N, C-alpha and C positions, 0 to 999 in steps of 0.2 A: 616191790620195795627196793630191790637192788638197782632197778633202773633209776630211781630217784637218787640213790646214793652215788651212782656213777655220774649222773648229771651234776649233782652238787660238788663232787670231787673235781670234775672238769671245770666248773665255774670257779672254784677256789684256785685251781692251778692257773687258769687264765688271769685271775686278779693278781696273783703273786707274780706272774711273768710280767704283766703290765706295770706293776709297782716297781719291780727291779729294773725294768727298762727305763722308767723315768728317773730312778735313782742314779743309774749309770750315766744317763744323759746329763743330769745335773752335775755330776762329778766331772764329766768331760768338759762341760761348758765352763765350770770354775777353773779347771786346770788350763784350758785354752785361754781364758782371761788372764790368768797369772803369767802364762808364757808370752802373751801379747804385751803385757806390761813390762816384762823383763826385756823383750826385744826393743820396745820403744825407748827404754832407759839406755840400753846399749847403743842404739842408733844415735841418741842425743849425745852420749859421751864421745862417740866417734866423730860426730859433727863438730863438737866443741874442740876436740883435739886437732881436727883438720883446720879449723878456723884459727886456732891459736898459733899454728906454725907459720901462717902467712903473716 
């Protein structure tokens, strides 16, 4: 009986680790997308300022 409990516990731990891995990856992708958006806006502002001085 304890063998089945250990196997069940290991499967639950593996599922929890996989779930948190995907959650962290989703958060990182969202954060990266926000940072890319901010960088694109900053680059656009710099380009507009550079063009307006000429």
